[in-house]
N, CA, C and O atoms as a Maestro MAE file, in Angstrom:
{
 s_m_m2io_version
 :::
 2.0.0
}

f_m_ct {
 s_m_title
 :::
 protein
 m_atom[284] {
  # First column is atom index #
  i_m_mmod_type
  r_m_x_coord
  r_m_y_coord
  r_m_z_coord
  i_m_residue_number
  s_m_chain_name
  s_m_pdb_residue_name
  s_m_pdb_atom_name
  i_m_atomic_number
  :::
  1 25 84.707 124.838 61.215 1 A "MET " " N  " 7
  2 3 83.984 125.694 60.300 1 A "MET " " CA " 6
  3 2 83.621 126.994 61.014 1 A "MET " " C  " 6
  4 15 83.362 127.006 62.217 1 A "MET " " O  " 8
  5 25 83.607 128.051 60.276 2 A "THR " " N  " 7
  6 3 83.265 129.338 60.860 2 A "THR " " CA " 6
  7 2 81.767 129.534 60.878 2 A "THR " " C  " 6
  8 15 81.012 128.814 60.224 2 A "THR " " O  " 8
  9 25 81.359 130.526 61.643 3 A "GLU " " N  " 7
  10 3 79.930 130.846 61.740 3 A "GLU " " CA " 6
  11 2 79.377 131.289 60.388 3 A "GLU " " C  " 6
  12 15 78.226 131.004 60.055 3 A "GLU " " O  " 8
  13 25 80.208 131.987 59.615 4 A "ASP " " N  " 7
  14 3 79.770 132.439 58.286 4 A "ASP " " CA " 6
  15 2 79.448 131.263 57.371 4 A "ASP " " C  " 6
  16 15 78.477 131.307 56.615 4 A "ASP " " O  " 8
  17 25 80.261 130.212 57.439 5 A "SER " " N  " 7
  18 3 80.008 129.063 56.569 5 A "SER " " CA " 6
  19 2 78.714 128.364 56.960 5 A "SER " " C  " 6
  20 15 78.000 127.858 56.094 5 A "SER " " O  " 8
  21 25 78.401 128.330 58.255 6 A "PHE " " N  " 7
  22 3 77.134 127.743 58.678 6 A "PHE " " CA " 6
  23 2 75.964 128.591 58.180 6 A "PHE " " C  " 6
  24 15 74.953 128.057 57.725 6 A "PHE " " O  " 8
  25 25 76.108 129.915 58.269 7 A "ASP " " N  " 7
  26 3 75.045 130.796 57.789 7 A "ASP " " CA " 6
  27 2 74.851 130.622 56.289 7 A "ASP " " C  " 6
  28 15 73.722 130.610 55.799 7 A "ASP " " O  " 8
  29 25 75.955 130.486 55.565 8 A "THR " " N  " 7
  30 3 75.878 130.312 54.121 8 A "THR " " CA " 6
  31 2 75.199 128.993 53.784 8 A "THR " " C  " 6
  32 15 74.365 128.930 52.882 8 A "THR " " O  " 8
  33 25 75.560 127.941 54.512 9 A "LYS " " N  " 7
  34 3 74.975 126.632 54.247 9 A "LYS " " CA " 6
  35 2 73.484 126.630 54.597 9 A "LYS " " C  " 6
  36 15 72.673 126.055 53.871 9 A "LYS " " O  " 8
  37 25 73.129 127.272 55.709 10 A "ARG " " N  " 7
  38 3 71.719 127.360 56.104 10 A "ARG " " CA " 6
  39 2 70.943 128.191 55.076 10 A "ARG " " C  " 6
  40 15 69.814 127.847 54.724 10 A "ARG " " O  " 8
  41 25 71.543 129.276 54.599 11 A "GLU " " N  " 7
  42 3 70.908 130.098 53.578 11 A "GLU " " CA " 6
  43 2 70.744 129.308 52.279 11 A "GLU " " C  " 6
  44 15 69.721 129.418 51.604 11 A "GLU " " O  " 8
  45 25 71.757 128.511 51.936 12 A "GLN " " N  " 7
  46 3 71.678 127.674 50.741 12 A "GLN " " CA " 6
  47 2 70.531 126.674 50.875 12 A "GLN " " C  " 6
  48 15 69.783 126.454 49.923 12 A "GLN " " O  " 8
  49 25 70.389 126.063 52.069 13 A "PHE " " N  " 7
  50 3 69.285 125.128 52.294 13 A "PHE " " CA " 6
  51 2 67.947 125.837 52.106 13 A "PHE " " C  " 6
  52 15 67.064 125.327 51.417 13 A "PHE " " O  " 8
  53 25 67.795 127.017 52.720 14 A "ASN " " N  " 7
  54 3 66.528 127.756 52.620 14 A "ASN " " CA " 6
  55 2 66.195 128.095 51.171 14 A "ASN " " C  " 6
  56 15 65.045 127.980 50.748 14 A "ASN " " O  " 8
  57 25 67.208 128.513 50.414 15 A "ASN " " N  " 7
  58 3 66.968 128.835 49.003 15 A "ASN " " CA " 6
  59 2 66.572 127.595 48.211 15 A "ASN " " C  " 6
  60 15 65.640 127.646 47.408 15 A "ASN " " O  " 8
  61 25 67.265 126.487 48.425 16 A "LEU " " N  " 7
  62 3 66.929 125.254 47.718 16 A "LEU " " CA " 6
  63 2 65.545 124.752 48.131 16 A "LEU " " C  " 6
  64 15 64.767 124.309 47.287 16 A "LEU " " O  " 8
  65 25 65.240 124.821 49.428 17 A "TRP " " N  " 7
  66 3 63.947 124.361 49.932 17 A "TRP " " CA " 6
  67 2 62.803 125.171 49.313 17 A "TRP " " C  " 6
  68 15 61.740 124.631 49.008 17 A "TRP " " O  " 8
  69 25 63.040 126.474 49.132 18 A "ASP " " N  " 7
  70 3 62.012 127.345 48.559 18 A "ASP " " CA " 6
  71 2 62.090 127.426 47.037 18 A "ASP " " C  " 6
  72 15 61.249 128.068 46.409 18 A "ASP " " O  " 8
  73 25 63.102 126.775 46.432 19 A "GLY " " N  " 7
  74 3 63.233 126.758 44.977 19 A "GLY " " CA " 6
  75 2 63.721 128.067 44.396 19 A "GLY " " C  " 6
  76 15 63.474 128.363 43.227 19 A "GLY " " O  " 8
  77 25 64.417 128.857 45.209 20 A "ILE " " N  " 7
  78 3 64.878 130.171 44.761 20 A "ILE " " CA " 6
  79 2 66.162 130.008 43.947 20 A "ILE " " C  " 6
  80 15 67.137 129.414 44.407 20 A "ILE " " O  " 8
  81 25 66.138 130.546 42.737 21 A "THR " " N  " 7
  82 3 67.302 130.540 41.851 21 A "THR " " CA " 6
  83 2 67.569 131.983 41.430 21 A "THR " " C  " 6
  84 15 66.743 132.862 41.678 21 A "THR " " O  " 8
  85 25 68.711 132.234 40.796 22 A "PRO " " N  " 7
  86 3 68.971 133.603 40.322 22 A "PRO " " CA " 6
  87 2 67.913 134.115 39.348 22 A "PRO " " C  " 6
  88 15 67.703 135.324 39.247 22 A "PRO " " O  " 8
  89 25 67.248 133.215 38.635 23 A "LYS " " N  " 7
  90 3 66.223 133.619 37.670 23 A "LYS " " CA " 6
  91 2 64.821 133.686 38.272 23 A "LYS " " C  " 6
  92 15 63.864 134.022 37.574 23 A "LYS " " O  " 8
  93 25 64.695 133.371 39.549 24 A "GLY " " N  " 7
  94 3 63.378 133.387 40.194 24 A "GLY " " CA " 6
  95 2 63.104 132.059 40.871 24 A "GLY " " C  " 6
  96 15 64.038 131.314 41.168 24 A "GLY " " O  " 8
  97 25 61.852 131.752 41.117 25 A "VAL " " N  " 7
  98 3 61.465 130.517 41.796 25 A "VAL " " CA " 6
  99 2 61.292 129.416 40.760 25 A "VAL " " C  " 6
  100 15 60.601 129.591 39.756 25 A "VAL " " O  " 8
  101 25 61.926 128.288 41.018 26 A "ASN " " N  " 7
  102 3 61.853 127.137 40.120 26 A "ASN " " CA " 6
  103 2 61.198 125.992 40.878 26 A "ASN " " C  " 6
  104 15 61.836 125.348 41.711 26 A "ASN " " O  " 8
  105 25 59.936 125.739 40.595 27 A "ARG " " N  " 7
  106 3 59.172 124.718 41.318 27 A "ARG " " CA " 6
  107 2 59.751 123.320 41.111 27 A "ARG " " C  " 6
  108 15 59.704 122.499 42.027 27 A "ARG " " O  " 8
  109 25 60.289 123.036 39.938 28 A "THR " " N  " 7
  110 3 60.859 121.719 39.662 28 A "THR " " CA " 6
  111 2 62.060 121.454 40.563 28 A "THR " " C  " 6
  112 15 62.185 120.369 41.131 28 A "THR " " O  " 8
  113 25 62.943 122.442 40.695 29 A "LYS " " N  " 7
  114 3 64.112 122.280 41.570 29 A "LYS " " CA " 6
  115 2 63.688 122.149 43.024 29 A "LYS " " C  " 6
  116 15 64.275 121.375 43.781 29 A "LYS " " O  " 8
  117 25 62.666 122.908 43.413 30 A "LEU " " N  " 7
  118 3 62.128 122.844 44.761 30 A "LEU " " CA " 6
  119 2 61.681 121.414 45.075 30 A "LEU " " C  " 6
  120 15 62.081 120.840 46.088 30 A "LEU " " O  " 8
  121 25 60.857 120.852 44.206 31 A "LEU " " N  " 7
  122 3 60.323 119.505 44.445 31 A "LEU " " CA " 6
  123 2 61.425 118.447 44.419 31 A "LEU " " C  " 6
  124 15 61.417 117.525 45.234 31 A "LEU " " O  " 8
  125 25 62.361 118.574 43.498 32 A "LYS " " N  " 7
  126 3 63.454 117.616 43.383 32 A "LYS " " CA " 6
  127 2 64.337 117.636 44.634 32 A "LYS " " C  " 6
  128 15 64.709 116.582 45.150 32 A "LYS " " O  " 8
  129 25 64.669 118.824 45.117 33 A "PHE " " N  " 7
  130 3 65.502 118.947 46.314 33 A "PHE " " CA " 6
  131 2 64.776 118.386 47.531 33 A "PHE " " C  " 6
  132 15 65.358 117.637 48.315 33 A "PHE " " O  " 8
  133 25 63.508 118.748 47.688 34 A "ARG " " N  " 7
  134 3 62.752 118.252 48.853 34 A "ARG " " CA " 6
  135 2 62.648 116.731 48.834 34 A "ARG " " C  " 6
  136 15 62.793 116.086 49.872 34 A "ARG " " O  " 8
  137 25 62.401 116.162 47.673 35 A "GLN " " N  " 7
  138 3 62.301 114.712 47.566 35 A "GLN " " CA " 6
  139 2 63.637 114.058 47.937 35 A "GLN " " C  " 6
  140 15 63.667 113.060 48.656 35 A "GLN " " O  " 8
  141 25 64.731 114.626 47.442 36 A "TYR " " N  " 7
  142 3 66.073 114.108 47.712 36 A "TYR " " CA " 6
  143 2 66.374 114.114 49.217 36 A "TYR " " C  " 6
  144 15 66.808 113.105 49.773 36 A "TYR " " O  " 8
  145 25 66.143 115.246 49.861 37 A "ILE " " N  " 7
  146 3 66.439 115.377 51.288 37 A "ILE " " CA " 6
  147 2 65.500 114.512 52.118 37 A "ILE " " C  " 6
  148 15 65.945 113.833 53.043 37 A "ILE " " O  " 8
  149 25 64.212 114.527 51.802 38 A "LYS " " N  " 7
  150 3 63.248 113.738 52.572 38 A "LYS " " CA " 6
  151 2 63.555 112.251 52.495 38 A "LYS " " C  " 6
  152 15 63.351 111.534 53.475 38 A "LYS " " O  " 8
  153 25 64.039 111.771 51.360 39 A "GLU " " N  " 7
  154 3 64.394 110.360 51.233 39 A "GLU " " CA " 6
  155 2 65.552 110.015 52.169 39 A "GLU " " C  " 6
  156 15 65.549 108.948 52.783 39 A "GLU " " O  " 8
  157 25 66.523 110.888 52.282 40 A "HIS " " N  " 7
  158 3 67.638 110.647 53.200 40 A "HIS " " CA " 6
  159 2 67.157 110.649 54.655 40 A "HIS " " C  " 6
  160 15 67.585 109.818 55.456 40 A "HIS " " O  " 8
  161 25 66.282 111.572 54.983 41 A "VAL " " N  " 7
  162 3 65.751 111.640 56.346 41 A "VAL " " CA " 6
  163 2 64.899 110.406 56.631 41 A "VAL " " C  " 6
  164 15 64.961 109.856 57.730 41 A "VAL " " O  " 8
  165 25 64.104 109.966 55.655 42 A "ARG " " N  " 7
  166 3 63.270 108.769 55.836 42 A "ARG " " CA " 6
  167 2 64.137 107.557 56.165 42 A "ARG " " C  " 6
  168 15 63.760 106.729 56.994 42 A "ARG " " O  " 8
  169 25 65.280 107.453 55.526 43 A "GLN " " N  " 7
  170 3 66.169 106.314 55.756 43 A "GLN " " CA " 6
  171 2 66.752 106.301 57.164 43 A "GLN " " C  " 6
  172 15 67.196 105.257 57.642 43 A "GLN " " O  " 8
  173 25 66.754 107.448 57.827 44 A "THR " " N  " 7
  174 3 67.250 107.501 59.200 44 A "THR " " CA " 6
  175 2 66.176 107.084 60.198 44 A "THR " " C  " 6
  176 15 66.472 106.854 61.371 44 A "THR " " O  " 8
  177 25 64.929 106.986 59.738 45 A "GLY " " N  " 7
  178 3 63.835 106.598 60.621 45 A "GLY " " CA " 6
  179 2 63.226 107.776 61.365 45 A "GLY " " C  " 6
  180 15 62.422 107.587 62.278 45 A "GLY " " O  " 8
  181 25 63.596 108.963 60.990 46 A "ARG " " N  " 7
  182 3 63.055 110.170 61.629 46 A "ARG " " CA " 6
  183 2 61.858 110.689 60.831 46 A "ARG " " C  " 6
  184 15 61.645 110.309 59.680 46 A "ARG " " O  " 8
  185 25 61.091 111.558 61.469 47 A "ALA " " N  " 7
  186 3 59.959 112.187 60.786 47 A "ALA " " CA " 6
  187 2 60.483 113.084 59.670 47 A "ALA " " C  " 6
  188 15 61.511 113.742 59.826 47 A "ALA " " O  " 8
  189 25 59.774 113.108 58.547 48 A "MET " " N  " 7
  190 3 60.223 113.884 57.390 48 A "MET " " CA " 6
  191 2 59.709 115.319 57.476 48 A "MET " " C  " 6
  192 15 58.921 115.761 56.640 48 A "MET " " O  " 8
  193 25 60.166 116.037 58.500 49 A "THR " " N  " 7
  194 3 59.779 117.427 58.685 49 A "THR " " CA " 6
  195 2 60.848 118.346 58.118 49 A "THR " " C  " 6
  196 15 61.969 117.916 57.847 49 A "THR " " O  " 8
  197 25 60.497 119.597 57.942 50 A "ARG " " N  " 7
  198 3 61.461 120.578 57.428 50 A "ARG " " CA " 6
  199 2 62.635 120.707 58.398 50 A "ARG " " C  " 6
  200 15 63.785 120.826 57.975 50 A "ARG " " O  " 8
  201 25 62.343 120.685 59.695 51 A "ASP " " N  " 7
  202 3 63.415 120.802 60.696 51 A "ASP " " CA " 6
  203 2 64.406 119.648 60.585 51 A "ASP " " C  " 6
  204 15 65.617 119.867 60.613 51 A "ASP " " O  " 8
  205 25 63.903 118.426 60.461 52 A "ASN " " N  " 7
  206 3 64.796 117.280 60.323 52 A "ASN " " CA " 6
  207 2 65.562 117.328 59.007 52 A "ASN " " C  " 6
  208 15 66.723 116.924 58.946 52 A "ASN " " O  " 8
  209 25 64.921 117.818 57.961 53 A "CYS " " N  " 7
  210 3 65.614 117.952 56.673 53 A "CYS " " CA " 6
  211 2 66.738 118.967 56.782 53 A "CYS " " C  " 6
  212 15 67.825 118.762 56.240 53 A "CYS " " O  " 8
  213 25 66.474 120.066 57.485 54 A "GLU " " N  " 7
  214 3 67.510 121.081 57.664 54 A "GLU " " CA " 6
  215 2 68.649 120.532 58.527 54 A "GLU " " C  " 6
  216 15 69.820 120.790 58.249 54 A "GLU " " O  " 8
  217 25 68.308 119.779 59.567 55 A "LYS " " N  " 7
  218 3 69.345 119.159 60.404 55 A "LYS " " CA " 6
  219 2 70.200 118.202 59.580 55 A "LYS " " C  " 6
  220 15 71.417 118.143 59.755 55 A "LYS " " O  " 8
  221 25 69.565 117.456 58.684 56 A "TYR " " N  " 7
  222 3 70.314 116.542 57.827 56 A "TYR " " CA " 6
  223 2 71.278 117.328 56.942 56 A "TYR " " C  " 6
  224 15 72.448 116.962 56.824 56 A "TYR " " O  " 8
  225 25 70.801 118.396 56.325 57 A "TRP " " N  " 7
  226 3 71.611 119.213 55.427 57 A "TRP " " CA " 6
  227 2 72.806 119.821 56.170 57 A "TRP " " C  " 6
  228 15 73.902 119.922 55.618 57 A "TRP " " O  " 8
  229 25 72.587 120.220 57.419 58 A "MET " " N  " 7
  230 3 73.637 120.854 58.201 58 A "MET " " CA " 6
  231 2 74.570 119.833 58.864 58 A "MET " " C  " 6
  232 15 75.599 120.214 59.422 58 A "MET " " O  " 8
  233 25 74.224 118.553 58.810 59 A "GLY " " N  " 7
  234 3 75.050 117.515 59.416 59 A "GLY " " CA " 6
  235 2 74.726 117.249 60.872 59 A "GLY " " C  " 6
  236 15 75.373 116.415 61.506 59 A "GLY " " O  " 8
  237 25 73.746 117.937 61.409 60 A "GLU " " N  " 7
  238 3 73.375 117.783 62.812 60 A "GLU " " CA " 6
  239 2 72.654 116.469 63.066 60 A "GLU " " C  " 6
  240 15 72.834 115.863 64.123 60 A "GLU " " O  " 8
  241 25 71.846 116.021 62.122 61 A "LEU " " N  " 7
  242 3 71.089 114.790 62.282 61 A "LEU " " CA " 6
  243 2 72.028 113.584 62.357 61 A "LEU " " C  " 6
  244 15 71.808 112.667 63.149 61 A "LEU " " O  " 8
  245 25 73.065 113.592 61.535 62 A "GLN " " N  " 7
  246 3 74.029 112.496 61.556 62 A "GLN " " CA " 6
  247 2 74.742 112.443 62.911 62 A "GLN " " C  " 6
  248 15 75.000 111.357 63.430 62 A "GLN " " O  " 8
  249 25 75.059 113.605 63.484 63 A "LYS " " N  " 7
  250 3 75.699 113.650 64.804 63 A "LYS " " CA " 6
  251 2 74.764 113.089 65.870 63 A "LYS " " C  " 6
  252 15 75.200 112.351 66.753 63 A "LYS " " O  " 8
  253 25 73.475 113.439 65.789 64 A "GLU " " N  " 7
  254 3 72.492 112.918 66.750 64 A "GLU " " CA " 6
  255 2 72.395 111.403 66.651 64 A "GLU " " C  " 6
  256 15 72.309 110.717 67.670 64 A "GLU " " O  " 8
  257 25 72.408 110.880 65.433 65 A "ILE " " N  " 7
  258 3 72.303 109.434 65.236 65 A "ILE " " CA " 6
  259 2 73.528 108.742 65.826 65 A "ILE " " C  " 6
  260 15 73.393 107.712 66.486 65 A "ILE " " O  " 8
  261 25 74.717 109.289 65.601 66 A "LEU " " N  " 7
  262 3 75.939 108.705 66.160 66 A "LEU " " CA " 6
  263 2 75.911 108.734 67.688 66 A "LEU " " C  " 6
  264 15 76.327 107.771 68.333 66 A "LEU " " O  " 8
  265 25 75.430 109.814 68.262 67 A "GLU " " N  " 7
  266 3 75.333 109.930 69.729 67 A "GLU " " CA " 6
  267 2 74.339 108.899 70.261 67 A "GLU " " C  " 6
  268 15 74.597 108.274 71.290 67 A "GLU " " O  " 8
  269 25 73.214 108.713 69.581 68 A "ASP " " N  " 7
  270 3 72.221 107.732 70.022 68 A "ASP " " CA " 6
  271 2 72.779 106.315 69.974 68 A "ASP " " C  " 6
  272 15 72.466 105.495 70.836 68 A "ASP " " O  " 8
  273 25 73.605 106.023 68.969 69 A "GLU " " N  " 7
  274 3 74.159 104.682 68.824 69 A "GLU " " CA " 6
  275 2 75.235 104.389 69.866 69 A "GLU " " C  " 6
  276 15 75.409 103.236 70.259 69 A "GLU " " O  " 8
  277 25 75.950 105.400 70.314 70 A "THR " " N  " 7
  278 3 77.030 105.174 71.266 70 A "THR " " CA " 6
  279 2 76.521 105.015 72.693 70 A "THR " " C  " 6
  280 15 77.230 104.465 73.536 70 A "THR " " O  " 8
  281 25 75.319 105.480 72.983 71 A "PHE " " N  " 7
  282 3 74.804 105.359 74.349 71 A "PHE " " CA " 6
  283 2 73.740 104.338 74.460 71 A "PHE " " C  " 6
  284 15 73.206 104.118 75.547 71 A "PHE " " O  " 8
  :::
 }
 m_bond[283] {
  # First column is bond index #
  i_m_from
  i_m_to
  i_m_order
  :::
  1 1 2 1
  2 2 3 1
  3 3 4 2
  4 3 5 1
  5 5 6 1
  6 6 7 1
  7 7 8 2
  8 7 9 1
  9 9 10 1
  10 10 11 1
  11 11 12 2
  12 11 13 1
  13 13 14 1
  14 14 15 1
  15 15 16 2
  16 15 17 1
  17 17 18 1
  18 18 19 1
  19 19 20 2
  20 19 21 1
  21 21 22 1
  22 22 23 1
  23 23 24 2
  24 23 25 1
  25 25 26 1
  26 26 27 1
  27 27 28 2
  28 27 29 1
  29 29 30 1
  30 30 31 1
  31 31 32 2
  32 31 33 1
  33 33 34 1
  34 34 35 1
  35 35 36 2
  36 35 37 1
  37 37 38 1
  38 38 39 1
  39 39 40 2
  40 39 41 1
  41 41 42 1
  42 42 43 1
  43 43 44 2
  44 43 45 1
  45 45 46 1
  46 46 47 1
  47 47 48 2
  48 47 49 1
  49 49 50 1
  50 50 51 1
  51 51 52 2
  52 51 53 1
  53 53 54 1
  54 54 55 1
  55 55 56 2
  56 55 57 1
  57 57 58 1
  58 58 59 1
  59 59 60 2
  60 59 61 1
  61 61 62 1
  62 62 63 1
  63 63 64 2
  64 63 65 1
  65 65 66 1
  66 66 67 1
  67 67 68 2
  68 67 69 1
  69 69 70 1
  70 70 71 1
  71 71 72 2
  72 71 73 1
  73 73 74 1
  74 74 75 1
  75 75 76 2
  76 75 77 1
  77 77 78 1
  78 78 79 1
  79 79 80 2
  80 79 81 1
  81 81 82 1
  82 82 83 1
  83 83 84 2
  84 83 85 1
  85 85 86 1
  86 86 87 1
  87 87 88 2
  88 87 89 1
  89 89 90 1
  90 90 91 1
  91 91 92 2
  92 91 93 1
  93 93 94 1
  94 94 95 1
  95 95 96 2
  96 95 97 1
  97 97 98 1
  98 98 99 1
  99 99 100 2
  100 99 101 1
  101 101 102 1
  102 102 103 1
  103 103 104 2
  104 103 105 1
  105 105 106 1
  106 106 107 1
  107 107 108 2
  108 107 109 1
  109 109 110 1
  110 110 111 1
  111 111 112 2
  112 111 113 1
  113 113 114 1
  114 114 115 1
  115 115 116 2
  116 115 117 1
  117 117 118 1
  118 118 119 1
  119 119 120 2
  120 119 121 1
  121 121 122 1
  122 122 123 1
  123 123 124 2
  124 123 125 1
  125 125 126 1
  126 126 127 1
  127 127 128 2
  128 127 129 1
  129 129 130 1
  130 130 131 1
  131 131 132 2
  132 131 133 1
  133 133 134 1
  134 134 135 1
  135 135 136 2
  136 135 137 1
  137 137 138 1
  138 138 139 1
  139 139 140 2
  140 139 141 1
  141 141 142 1
  142 142 143 1
  143 143 144 2
  144 143 145 1
  145 145 146 1
  146 146 147 1
  147 147 148 2
  148 147 149 1
  149 149 150 1
  150 150 151 1
  151 151 152 2
  152 151 153 1
  153 153 154 1
  154 154 155 1
  155 155 156 2
  156 155 157 1
  157 157 158 1
  158 158 159 1
  159 159 160 2
  160 159 161 1
  161 161 162 1
  162 162 163 1
  163 163 164 2
  164 163 165 1
  165 165 166 1
  166 166 167 1
  167 167 168 2
  168 167 169 1
  169 169 170 1
  170 170 171 1
  171 171 172 2
  172 171 173 1
  173 173 174 1
  174 174 175 1
  175 175 176 2
  176 175 177 1
  177 177 178 1
  178 178 179 1
  179 179 180 2
  180 179 181 1
  181 181 182 1
  182 182 183 1
  183 183 184 2
  184 183 185 1
  185 185 186 1
  186 186 187 1
  187 187 188 2
  188 187 189 1
  189 189 190 1
  190 190 191 1
  191 191 192 2
  192 191 193 1
  193 193 194 1
  194 194 195 1
  195 195 196 2
  196 195 197 1
  197 197 198 1
  198 198 199 1
  199 199 200 2
  200 199 201 1
  201 201 202 1
  202 202 203 1
  203 203 204 2
  204 203 205 1
  205 205 206 1
  206 206 207 1
  207 207 208 2
  208 207 209 1
  209 209 210 1
  210 210 211 1
  211 211 212 2
  212 211 213 1
  213 213 214 1
  214 214 215 1
  215 215 216 2
  216 215 217 1
  217 217 218 1
  218 218 219 1
  219 219 220 2
  220 219 221 1
  221 221 222 1
  222 222 223 1
  223 223 224 2
  224 223 225 1
  225 225 226 1
  226 226 227 1
  227 227 228 2
  228 227 229 1
  229 229 230 1
  230 230 231 1
  231 231 232 2
  232 231 233 1
  233 233 234 1
  234 234 235 1
  235 235 236 2
  236 235 237 1
  237 237 238 1
  238 238 239 1
  239 239 240 2
  240 239 241 1
  241 241 242 1
  242 242 243 1
  243 243 244 2
  244 243 245 1
  245 245 246 1
  246 246 247 1
  247 247 248 2
  248 247 249 1
  249 249 250 1
  250 250 251 1
  251 251 252 2
  252 251 253 1
  253 253 254 1
  254 254 255 1
  255 255 256 2
  256 255 257 1
  257 257 258 1
  258 258 259 1
  259 259 260 2
  260 259 261 1
  261 261 262 1
  262 262 263 1
  263 263 264 2
  264 263 265 1
  265 265 266 1
  266 266 267 1
  267 267 268 2
  268 267 269 1
  269 269 270 1
  270 270 271 1
  271 271 272 2
  272 271 273 1
  273 273 274 1
  274 274 275 1
  275 275 276 2
  276 275 277 1
  277 277 278 1
  278 278 279 1
  279 279 280 2
  280 279 281 1
  281 281 282 1
  282 282 283 1
  283 283 284 2
  :::
 }
}
């Protein structure tokens, strides 16, 4: 993946986390997205912080879990 795609994905996460849509801020989408991501992070046994949620969205958390399991 290119650096641009990572920036786009990170920007997409930030917009979803903040509930930003083309029509403005949508609190319902914000809460729904946060609940969805936090549930996935909770299942990994990690703290449900914004950083861990962002790592999950970017695929970094899954890589960390695989590395922890192999060692």
